[in-house]
N, CA, C and O of each residue as an XYZ file, in Angstrom:
740
protein
N      15.863      9.831     11.825
C      15.714      8.273     11.226
C      16.805      8.591      9.953
O      16.575      9.529      9.188
N      18.009      7.732      9.792
C      18.609      7.451      8.699
C      17.910      6.742      7.739
O      17.033      5.956      8.098
N      18.275      6.972      6.102
C      17.796      6.087      5.379
C      17.914      4.648      5.507
O      16.898      3.978      5.319
N      18.746      4.211      5.731
C      19.077      2.898      5.958
C      18.324      1.964      6.964
O      17.733      0.902      6.766
N      18.540      2.724      8.161
C      17.527      2.460      9.148
C      16.241      2.391      8.666
O      15.734      1.291      8.446
N      15.589      3.511      8.456
C      14.066      3.164      8.036
C      13.620      2.486      7.321
O      12.555      1.911      7.549
N      14.442      2.313      6.001
C      14.160      1.372      5.162
C      14.408      0.008      5.936
O      13.511     -0.799      5.691
N      15.285     -0.424      6.720
C      15.559     -2.042      7.381
C      14.382     -2.133      7.925
O      13.651     -3.079      7.631
N      13.927     -1.012      8.958
C      13.083     -1.288      9.609
C      11.678     -1.443      9.406
O      10.964     -2.035     10.216
N      11.201     -0.852      8.191
C       9.796     -0.865      7.369
C      10.060     -2.349      6.434
O       9.108     -3.103      6.231
N      11.256     -2.622      5.975
C      11.426     -3.813      5.290
C      10.774     -5.252      6.415
O      10.021     -6.084      5.908
N      11.112     -5.346      7.654
C      11.163     -5.904      8.409
C      10.027     -5.934      9.005
O       9.656     -6.829      9.766
N       9.287     -4.763      8.632
C       7.875     -4.798      9.654
C       7.115     -5.671      8.440
O       6.464     -6.700      8.619
N       7.359     -5.010      7.174
C       6.621     -5.753      6.076
C       6.460     -7.319      6.016
O       5.492     -8.056      5.825
N       7.871     -7.541      6.268
C       7.876     -9.138      5.929
C       7.374     -9.719      7.331
O       6.433    -10.481      7.113
N       7.624     -9.642      8.481
C       7.110    -10.057      9.596
C       5.788     -9.807      9.632
O       5.181    -10.870      9.499
N       5.048     -8.866      9.755
C       3.429     -8.708      9.593
C       2.765     -9.438      8.176
O       1.738    -10.095      8.348
N       3.260     -9.351      6.943
C       2.643    -10.260      5.977
C       3.022    -11.825      6.393
O       2.180    -12.664      6.072
N       4.049    -12.227      6.983
C       4.222    -13.839      7.369
C       3.268    -14.309      8.353
O       2.537    -15.291      8.226
N       3.355    -13.306      9.619
C       2.334    -13.654     10.862
C       0.761    -13.946     10.372
O       0.003    -14.770     10.883
N       0.409    -12.880      9.024
C      -0.899    -12.951      8.456
C      -0.855    -14.132      8.237
O      -1.394    -14.936      8.998
N      -0.068    -14.565      6.925
C      -0.282    -15.891      6.427
C      -0.254    -16.885      7.051
O      -1.023    -17.784      6.710
N       0.972    -17.158      8.611
C       0.674    -18.154      9.384
C      -0.702    -18.273     10.145
O      -1.127    -19.397     10.410
N      -1.344    -17.256     10.468
C      -2.158    -17.483     11.425
C      -3.457    -17.855     10.490
O      -4.247    -18.654     10.992
N      -3.741    -17.368      9.224
C      -4.175    -17.704      8.543
C      -4.213    -18.939      7.678
O      -5.145    -19.162      6.905
N      -2.913    -19.935      7.869
C      -2.787    -21.082      7.392
C      -3.487    -21.650      8.766
O      -4.384    -22.429      8.444
N      -3.365    -21.509     10.294
C      -3.829    -21.885     11.186
C      -5.227    -22.223     11.012
O      -5.686    -23.364     11.078
N      -6.044    -20.878     10.728
C      -7.384    -21.078     10.547
C      -7.779    -21.653      9.662
O      -8.963    -21.972      9.765
N      -7.038    -22.089      8.349
C      -8.019    -22.124      7.421
C      -7.084    -23.201      6.380
O      -6.974    -22.855      5.204
N      -6.606    -24.137      6.704
C      -5.218    -24.803      6.099
C      -5.592    -25.097      4.462
O      -4.751    -25.180      3.566
N      -7.322    -25.260      4.268
C      -7.575    -25.472      2.905
C      -8.301    -24.210      2.144
O      -8.899    -24.293      1.071
N      -8.125    -23.049      2.914
C      -8.503    -21.578      2.220
C      -9.871    -21.385      2.143
O     -10.451    -20.570      1.426
N     -10.488    -22.388      3.126
C     -12.095    -22.359      2.498
C     -12.657    -21.136      3.403
O     -13.843    -20.855      3.231
N     -12.050    -20.515      4.183
C     -12.511    -19.580      5.086
C     -11.698    -18.439      4.439
O     -12.159    -17.311      4.612
N     -10.736    -18.534      3.831
C      -9.830    -17.132      3.491
C     -10.703    -15.944      2.663
O     -11.677    -16.239      1.970
N     -10.319    -14.844      2.797
C     -11.169    -13.636      2.278
C     -10.593    -12.924      0.993
O     -11.194    -12.437      0.035
N      -9.218    -13.014      1.269
C      -8.333    -12.527      0.339
C      -8.849    -12.810     -1.078
O      -9.032    -13.970     -1.447
N      -9.128    -11.566     -2.017
C      -9.618    -11.643     -3.378
C      -8.745    -12.363     -4.529
O      -9.191    -12.569     -5.658
N      -7.761    -12.635     -4.211
C      -6.876    -13.662     -5.066
C      -7.702    -15.196     -4.654
O      -7.593    -16.048     -5.535
N      -8.506    -15.611     -3.408
C      -8.840    -16.619     -3.144
C     -10.276    -16.603     -3.835
O     -10.679    -17.284     -4.777
N     -11.074    -15.409     -2.923
C     -12.597    -15.344     -3.491
C     -12.793    -15.134     -4.953
O     -13.556    -15.803     -5.649
N     -12.140    -14.280     -5.309
C     -12.756    -13.422     -6.767
C     -12.025    -14.262     -7.860
O     -12.617    -14.821     -8.783
N     -10.669    -14.293     -7.659
C      -9.820    -14.906     -8.454
C      -9.848    -16.550     -8.848
O      -9.809    -16.911    -10.024
N      -9.915    -17.428     -7.805
C      -9.892    -18.570     -7.357
C      -8.740    -19.223     -7.385
O      -8.601    -20.148     -8.186
N      -7.843    -18.903     -6.625
C      -6.675    -19.310     -5.990
C      -7.110    -20.272     -5.099
O      -7.931    -20.043     -4.212
N      -6.463    -21.592     -5.354
C      -6.987    -22.557     -4.248
C      -6.239    -23.462     -3.538
O      -6.537    -24.364     -2.754
N      -4.605    -22.788     -4.229
C      -3.486    -23.195     -3.312
C      -2.689    -22.551     -2.395
O      -2.440    -21.374     -2.653
N      -2.140    -23.106     -1.203
C      -1.391    -22.226     -0.585
C      -0.078    -21.629     -1.287
O       0.343    -20.472     -1.264
N       0.535    -22.973     -2.033
C       1.560    -22.403     -2.739
C       1.527    -21.120     -3.654
O       2.284    -20.152     -3.715
N       0.328    -21.471     -4.376
C       0.069    -20.253     -5.596
C       0.056    -19.058     -4.652
O       1.049    -18.369     -4.420
N      -1.195    -18.865     -4.109
C      -1.422    -17.685     -3.180
C       0.188    -17.187     -2.571
O       0.562    -16.015     -2.556
N       0.813    -18.087     -2.203
C       2.097    -17.468     -1.558
C       3.161    -17.137     -2.382
O       4.040    -16.336     -2.065
N       3.101    -17.751     -3.459
C       4.170    -17.178     -4.499
C       3.690    -15.845     -5.343
O       4.602    -15.087     -5.675
N       2.508    -15.529     -5.677
C       1.649    -14.507     -5.728
C       1.914    -13.203     -4.756
O       2.411    -12.147     -5.148
N       1.489    -13.479     -3.432
C       1.508    -12.234     -2.633
C       3.250    -12.424     -2.575
O       3.744    -11.302     -2.462
N       4.278    -13.465     -2.616
C       5.517    -13.061     -2.465
C       6.053    -12.169     -3.318
O       6.806    -11.265     -2.957
N       5.564    -12.452     -4.914
C       6.226    -11.789     -5.800
C       5.565    -10.053     -5.572
O       6.302     -9.089     -5.781
N       4.302     -9.906     -5.186
C       3.919     -8.664     -4.783
C       4.263     -7.744     -3.673
O       3.898     -6.581     -3.504
N       5.073     -8.528     -2.915
C       5.813     -8.113     -1.698
C       6.989     -7.759     -2.003
O       7.337     -6.606     -1.750
N       7.894     -8.683     -2.629
C       8.806     -8.404     -3.131
C       9.183     -6.997     -4.052
O      10.127     -6.215     -3.939
N       8.150     -7.020     -4.910
C       7.805     -5.366     -5.609
C       7.889     -4.398     -4.830
O       8.773     -3.546     -4.919
N       6.968     -4.404     -3.953
C       6.973     -3.390     -3.186
C       8.041     -2.652     -2.288
O       8.190     -1.468     -1.983
N       8.896     -4.102     -1.909
C      10.041     -3.680     -1.250
C      11.173     -3.084     -2.324
O      11.746     -2.001     -2.200
N      11.314     -3.809     -3.144
C      12.296     -3.198     -4.446
C      11.734     -1.945     -4.830
O      12.687     -1.187     -5.007
N      10.541     -1.284     -5.072
C       9.926     -0.267     -5.613
C      10.540      0.861     -4.133
O      11.060      1.963     -4.306
N      10.310      0.251     -2.855
C      10.360      1.312     -1.794
C      12.012      1.408     -1.728
O      12.352      2.566     -1.484
N      12.722      0.831     -1.824
C      14.013      0.467     -2.352
C      14.835      1.804     -3.230
O      15.892      2.393     -3.005
N      13.897      1.928     -4.205
C      14.314      2.520     -5.321
C      13.747      4.098     -4.749
O      14.433      5.115     -4.849
N      12.410      4.060     -4.163
C      12.138      5.529     -3.553
C      13.041      6.065     -2.867
O      13.356      7.202     -3.219
N      13.645      5.562     -1.874
C      14.540      5.853     -0.569
C      15.860      5.912     -1.365
O      16.397      6.961     -1.008
N      16.377      5.502     -1.964
C      17.681      5.288     -2.636
C      18.325      5.894     -3.749
O      19.498      6.212     -3.943
N      17.048      6.004     -4.600
C      17.276      6.493     -5.829
C      15.982      7.061     -6.487
O      15.417      6.784     -7.545
N      15.670      8.085     -5.348
C      14.507      8.805     -5.460
C      14.688      9.686     -6.971
O      15.692     10.025     -7.597
N      13.258      9.868     -7.212
C      13.383     11.262     -8.338
C      12.135     12.114     -7.997
O      11.221     11.597     -7.355
N      12.063     13.484     -8.431
C      11.212     14.571     -7.869
C       9.949     14.258     -8.853
O       9.887     14.328    -10.080
N       9.026     13.912     -7.950
C       7.241     13.429     -8.728
C       6.467     14.901     -9.017
O       5.596     15.130     -9.857
N       7.050     15.778     -8.085
C       6.697     17.344     -8.931
C       6.698     17.542    -10.115
O       7.520     17.156    -10.946
N       5.491     18.346    -10.299
C       5.832     19.509    -11.361
C       6.632     20.391    -11.238
O       7.039     20.660    -10.107
N       7.136     21.165    -12.467
C       7.844     22.221    -12.506
C       6.766     23.383    -12.679
O       6.840     24.431    -12.037
N       6.027     23.181    -13.355
C       4.941     24.224    -13.821
C       4.111     24.867    -12.716
O       3.796     24.109    -11.799
N       3.648     26.300    -12.634
C       2.746     26.370    -11.590
C       1.225     26.234    -12.242
O       0.788     26.001    -13.370
N       0.582     26.533    -10.781
C      -0.881     26.454    -11.251
C      -1.821     25.250    -11.047
O      -3.027     25.120    -11.261
N      -1.013     24.529    -10.631
C      -1.684     22.858    -10.757
C      -2.787     22.982     -9.423
O      -2.463     23.413     -8.316
N      -3.846     22.611     -9.714
C      -5.266     22.572     -8.644
C      -4.870     20.760     -8.227
O      -4.287     19.908     -8.897
N      -5.403     20.709     -7.029
C      -4.702     19.447     -6.342
C      -5.103     18.206     -7.400
O      -4.331     17.316     -7.758
N      -6.283     18.343     -7.746
C      -6.848     16.977     -9.015
C      -5.640     16.866     -9.550
O      -4.835     15.997     -9.216
N      -5.380     17.984    -10.655
C      -4.160     17.854    -11.744
C      -3.234     17.478    -10.863
O      -3.271     16.248    -10.901
N      -2.251     17.878     -9.923
C      -1.490     17.532     -9.075
C      -1.364     16.246     -8.661
O      -0.220     15.790     -8.656
N      -2.648     15.247     -8.161
C      -2.597     14.310     -8.086
C      -2.376     13.397     -8.899
O      -1.920     12.340     -8.463
N      -2.620     13.540    -10.216
C      -2.720     12.937    -11.605
C      -1.106     12.956    -12.093
O      -0.456     12.061    -12.634
N      -0.675     14.438    -11.659
C       0.506     14.416    -12.189
C       1.641     13.464    -11.535
O       2.506     12.886    -12.193
N       1.515     13.407    -10.346
C       2.794     12.765     -9.178
C       2.312     11.105     -9.635
O       2.999     10.191     -9.179
N       1.520     10.879    -10.236
C       1.488      9.788    -10.613
C       1.831      9.073    -12.231
O       2.387      8.010    -12.508
N       1.280     10.086    -13.075
C       1.138      9.699    -14.447
C       2.508     10.810    -14.942
O       3.024     10.443    -15.998
N       2.902     11.610    -14.553
C       3.908     12.803    -15.069
C       3.453     13.795    -16.002
O       4.161     14.659    -16.520
N       1.910     13.568    -16.227
C       1.685     14.772    -16.632
C       0.087     15.455    -16.401
O      -0.730     14.625    -16.005
N      -0.263     16.383    -16.534
C      -1.518     16.867    -16.477
C      -2.437     16.161    -16.730
O      -2.223     15.509    -17.751
N      -3.722     15.907    -16.116
C      -4.501     14.885    -15.944
C      -5.973     15.439    -14.484
O      -6.042     16.368    -13.679
N      -6.678     14.519    -14.751
C      -7.647     14.797    -13.461
C      -7.187     13.366    -12.521
O      -6.601     12.325    -12.820
N      -7.807     13.933    -11.182
C      -7.069     12.841    -10.336
C      -7.765     11.363    -10.614
O      -7.276     10.353    -10.109
N      -9.127     11.305    -11.584
C      -9.572      9.873    -11.653
C      -9.035      9.135    -12.479
O      -9.205      7.915    -12.491
N      -7.966     10.065    -13.669
C      -7.367      9.311    -14.537
C      -6.263      8.055    -14.105
O      -5.613      7.239    -14.759
N      -6.441      8.410    -12.397
C      -5.355      7.469    -11.497
C      -5.698      6.158    -11.446
O      -4.928      5.205    -11.328
N      -7.494      6.133    -11.589
C      -7.805      4.705    -11.645
C      -8.029      4.216    -12.679
O      -8.543      3.103    -12.560
N      -7.866      4.566    -13.759
C      -7.903      3.593    -14.933
C      -6.532      3.951    -15.889
O      -6.467      3.338    -16.955
N      -5.461      4.886    -15.575
C      -4.194      4.683    -16.319
C      -3.043      4.155    -15.460
O      -2.976      3.925    -14.253
N      -2.191      4.037    -16.421
C      -1.000      3.476    -15.875
C       0.432      4.388    -15.878
O       0.700      4.202    -17.065
N       1.494      5.207    -15.405
C       2.420      5.435    -15.465
C       3.109      5.164    -17.016
O       2.466      4.255    -17.540
N       3.827      5.482    -17.613
C       4.595      4.954    -18.888
C       5.958      5.237    -18.541
O       6.712      4.676    -19.337
N       6.655      5.987    -17.532
C       7.944      5.850    -17.038
C       8.069      5.021    -15.609
O       7.698      5.322    -14.475
N       8.603      4.099    -16.022
C       8.627      2.716    -14.900
C       9.244      3.439    -14.071
O       8.811      3.260    -12.932
N      10.474      4.545    -14.163
C      11.185      4.703    -13.007
C      10.107      5.814    -11.746
O      10.238      5.995    -10.536
N       9.348      6.215    -12.500
C       7.939      7.103    -11.819
C       7.229      6.040    -11.144
O       6.850      6.103     -9.974
N       7.083      5.182    -11.830
C       6.089      3.847    -11.106
C       6.261      3.804    -10.277
O       5.522      4.277     -9.414
N       7.646      3.042     -9.992
C       8.672      2.143     -9.180
C       8.583      3.461     -7.795
O       8.079      3.168     -6.711
N       9.144      4.852     -8.072
C       9.097      5.549     -7.158
C       7.257      5.989     -6.615
O       6.898      6.043     -5.439
N       6.696      6.151     -7.370
C       5.226      6.275     -6.725
C       4.949      5.403     -5.826
O       4.782      5.666     -4.635
N       4.876      4.231     -6.369
C       4.565      2.871     -5.497
C       5.356      2.350     -4.465
O       5.063      1.616     -3.522
N       6.415      2.866     -4.816
C       7.419      2.856     -3.637
C       7.435      3.384     -2.445
O       7.883      2.956     -1.381
N       6.653      4.813     -2.852
C       6.380      5.948     -1.619
C       4.668      4.873     -1.065
O       4.491      4.246     -0.020
N       3.989      5.005     -1.912
C       2.428      4.627     -1.235
C       2.105      3.481     -1.096
O       1.230      3.320     -0.245
N       2.628      2.175     -1.829
C       2.284      1.167     -1.300
C       3.127      0.422     -0.136
O       2.837     -0.703      0.271
N       4.047      1.080      0.274
C       4.923      0.763      1.373
C       4.061      1.168      2.696
O       3.882      0.519      3.727
N       3.572      2.496      2.310
C       2.916      3.002      3.472
C       1.492      2.273      3.655
O       0.937      2.092      4.738
N       1.003      1.890      2.388
C      -0.374      0.426      2.779
C      -0.147     -0.293      3.129
O      -0.997     -0.773      3.880
N       1.370     -1.203      2.940
C       1.539     -2.342      3.410
C       2.111     -2.196      4.584
O       2.668     -3.195      5.039
N       2.126     -1.277      5.166
C       2.595     -0.982      6.742
C       1.554     -0.853      7.484
O       1.510     -1.369      8.601
N       0.423     -0.048      6.906
C      -0.620     -0.087      7.445
C      -1.494     -1.406      7.687
O      -1.980     -1.817      8.741
N      -1.550     -1.954      6.374
C      -2.205     -3.577      6.597
C      -1.412     -4.755      7.306
O      -1.856     -5.899      7.415
N      -0.312     -4.369      7.723
C       0.299     -4.812      8.485
C      -0.322     -4.626     10.089
O      -0.702     -5.427     10.944
N      -0.246     -3.593     10.040
C      -0.881     -3.053     11.654
C      -2.159     -3.717     11.659
O      -2.203     -4.516     12.594
N      -2.939     -3.700     11.153
C      -4.194     -3.539     10.724
C      -4.523     -5.498     10.861
O      -5.242     -6.063     11.684
N      -3.790     -6.050      9.865
C      -3.827     -7.195     10.232
C      -3.376     -8.294     11.363
O      -3.785     -9.389     11.751
N      -2.241     -7.340     11.693
C      -1.832     -8.065     13.253
C      -2.756     -7.778     14.540
O      -2.815     -8.535     15.510
N      -3.283     -6.887     14.440
C      -4.151     -6.393     15.264
C      -5.371     -6.939     15.280
O      -6.035     -6.874     16.314
N      -5.845     -7.541     14.188
C      -6.992     -8.026     13.731
C      -6.757     -9.739     14.635
O      -7.436    -10.229     15.537
N      -5.592    -10.254     13.960
C      -4.909    -11.706     14.552
C      -4.853    -11.585     16.010
O      -5.349    -12.609     16.480
N      -4.476    -10.801     16.918
C      -4.506    -10.701     18.298
C      -5.537    -10.761     18.775
O      -5.787    -11.613     19.627
N      -6.745     -9.553     18.212
C      -8.112     -9.972     18.674
C      -8.642    -11.354     18.322
O      -9.011    -11.977     19.318
N      -8.752    -11.885     17.364
C      -9.044    -13.364     16.894
C      -8.605    -14.320     17.838
O      -9.274    -15.283     18.213
N      -7.187    -13.959     18.303
C      -6.631    -15.142     19.071
C      -6.633    -14.766     20.604
O      -6.225    -15.534     21.474
N      -7.080    -13.642     20.817
C      -7.089    -13.316     22.348
C      -7.765    -12.796     22.854
O      -7.384    -12.247     23.888
N      -9.131    -12.658     22.445
C     -10.280    -11.987     22.636
C     -11.337    -12.791     22.534
O     -11.145    -13.818     21.883
N     -12.736    -12.573     23.131
C     -13.680    -13.200     22.954
C     -14.734    -12.440     21.946
O     -15.472    -12.946     21.101
N     -14.562    -11.047     22.315
C     -15.634    -10.057     21.691
C     -15.688    -10.245     20.318
O     -16.670    -10.613     19.673
N     -13.956     -9.820     19.673
C     -13.643     -9.626     18.367
C     -14.439    -10.443     17.499
O     -15.130    -10.104     16.539
N     -14.175    -11.870     18.120
C     -14.714    -12.843     17.310
C     -16.329    -12.876     16.815
O     -16.723    -13.531     15.850
N     -17.029    -12.184     17.524
C     -18.639    -11.919     17.183
C     -18.727    -10.656     15.848
O     -19.583    -10.554     14.968
N     -17.831    -10.023     16.035
C     -17.922     -8.729     14.813
C     -16.837     -8.673     13.698
O     -16.715     -7.807     12.832
N     -15.999     -9.893     13.924
C     -15.166    -10.184     12.649
C     -15.933    -10.520     11.439
O     -16.792    -11.400     11.397
N     -15.629     -9.885     10.610
C     -15.849    -10.114      9.066
C     -14.983     -9.467      8.203
O     -14.209     -8.536      8.425
N     -15.318    -10.357      6.739
C     -14.461     -9.828      5.844
C     -14.747     -8.558      5.293
O     -13.859     -7.913      4.736
N     -16.044     -8.090      5.409
C     -16.343     -6.907      5.077
C     -16.024     -5.863      6.044
O     -15.743     -4.732      5.647
N     -16.048     -6.170      7.342
C     -15.501     -4.821      8.098
C     -13.771     -4.883      7.934
O     -13.210     -3.793      8.051
N     -12.913     -6.070      7.676
C     -11.316     -5.786      7.565
C     -11.222     -5.043      6.751
O     -10.719     -3.938      6.954
N     -11.784     -5.516      5.305
C     -11.774     -4.762      3.856
C     -12.385     -3.084      3.911
O     -11.990     -2.174      3.183
N     -13.176     -3.009      4.710
C     -13.138     -1.522      4.467
C     -12.330     -0.945      5.488
O     -11.939      0.198      5.252
N     -11.974     -1.482      6.606
C     -10.829     -0.461      7.585
C      -9.641     -0.708      6.342
O      -9.381      0.326      5.727
N      -9.035     -1.708      5.983
C      -7.937     -1.440      4.897
C      -8.332     -0.709      3.913
O      -7.555      0.246      3.893
N      -9.325     -0.567      2.825
C      -9.500      0.515      1.668
C      -9.422      1.555      2.280
O      -8.392      2.211      2.128
N     -10.700      2.167      3.365
C     -10.700      3.445      3.685
C      -9.131      3.710      4.342
O      -8.558      4.694      3.873
N      -8.591      3.141      5.095
C      -7.031      3.348      5.636
C      -6.475      3.665      4.518
O      -6.046      4.805      4.693
N      -6.217      3.310      3.415
C      -5.288      3.282      2.214
C      -5.689      4.428      1.524
O      -4.791      5.207      1.201
N      -6.760      4.683      1.248
C      -7.472      6.030      0.626
C      -7.327      7.359      1.551
O      -7.421      8.469      1.025
N      -7.142      7.241      2.668
C      -6.744      8.016      3.805
C      -4.880      8.196      3.521
O      -4.338      9.246      3.177
N      -4.387      7.270      3.701
C      -3.277      7.092      3.465
C      -2.845      8.072      2.327
O      -2.251      9.127      2.554
N      -3.216      7.605      1.012
C      -3.061      8.326     -0.094
C      -3.535      9.754     -0.010
O      -2.814     10.613     -0.518
N      -4.434     10.037      0.455
C      -4.738     11.250      0.212
C      -3.870     12.469      0.979
O      -3.558     13.582      0.555
N      -3.542     11.681      2.568
C      -2.414     12.936      3.019
C      -1.585     12.937      2.523
O      -1.219     14.036      2.108
N      -0.633     11.612      2.191
C       0.640     11.832      1.108
C       0.903     12.751      0.325
O       1.884     13.491      0.260
N      -0.570     12.644     -0.643
C      -0.763     13.630     -1.827
C      -0.979     14.930     -1.697
O      -0.561     15.761     -2.502
N      -1.699     15.214     -0.596
C      -1.681     16.931     -0.046
C      -0.469     17.380      0.872
O      -0.166     18.526      1.203
N       0.128     16.220      1.188
C       1.816     16.920      2.114
C       2.300     17.073      0.571
O       2.796     18.185      0.387
N       2.289     16.361     -0.429
C       3.212     16.536     -1.551
C       2.719     18.136     -2.169
O       3.350     19.105     -2.592
N       1.429     17.867     -1.993
C       0.619     19.135     -2.546
C       1.663     20.829     -2.067
O       2.282     21.768     -2.567
N       1.278     20.315     -0.938
C       1.796     21.672      0.268
C       2.937     21.716     -0.183
O       2.986     22.853     -0.651
N       4.093     21.150     -0.399
C       5.594     20.978     -0.835
C       5.495     21.940     -1.896
O       5.843     23.120     -1.839
N       4.792     21.096     -3.242
C       4.611     21.786     -4.628
C       4.194     23.080     -4.425
O       4.883     23.875     -5.064
N       3.263     23.618     -3.728
C       2.644     25.227     -3.517
C       4.084     26.233     -2.772
O       4.288     27.447     -2.798
N       4.862     25.126     -2.166
C       5.953     26.305     -1.610
C       6.908     26.369     -2.445
O       7.490     27.422     -2.704
N       7.236     25.033     -3.065
C       8.318     25.346     -4.365
C       8.198     26.192     -4.960
O       9.136     26.967     -5.150
N       6.790     26.401     -5.575
C       6.571     27.348     -6.543
C       5.832     28.736     -6.088
O       5.088     29.368     -6.837
N       6.142     29.103     -4.788
C       6.008     30.111     -4.447
C       4.503     30.853     -4.017
O       4.263     31.993     -3.620
N       3.391     29.383     -4.348
C       2.496     29.462     -4.371
C       1.030     29.207     -2.742
O      -0.201     29.170     -2.742
N       1.963     29.109     -1.768
C       1.466     28.851     -0.648
C       0.989     30.056      0.273
O       0.497     29.831      1.378
């Protein structure tokens, strides 16, 4: 699939699925009293306008970063040999050798790297979140059995576990590419 078509279809899916999620959520809880989004439950956002502005800005950033990663890509792989998988994961994110755990509390200093990294990874996670939330809303709206098991911890467990798996698989595929490029595979 060519880059323009893939970018367009991915962007349309993200916008559709995020809009569908907001629409269904608004139907269920117009006052946000039943909303499980951490912006509401933890941060304390209490108006739809504020929530949609924040989520809109975050979604626009992910689409922008995706655009950068597709049409102005940079090579995120290290040129040096001998990186362990842990060091490699940190390098892809930060641009220098470190332990993978540093990705939990450090931020890349190079905005081009950050945009490329987030464009690749957050896009995959938003596509996954869109699939998850769309299936969730279809089950809520059209089945009786799912309503009995639906809960915020279930949904967030599925989302978090899925995004961790997506990040692992993406990093593992990049690591294999790195090993091939450095003739160590």
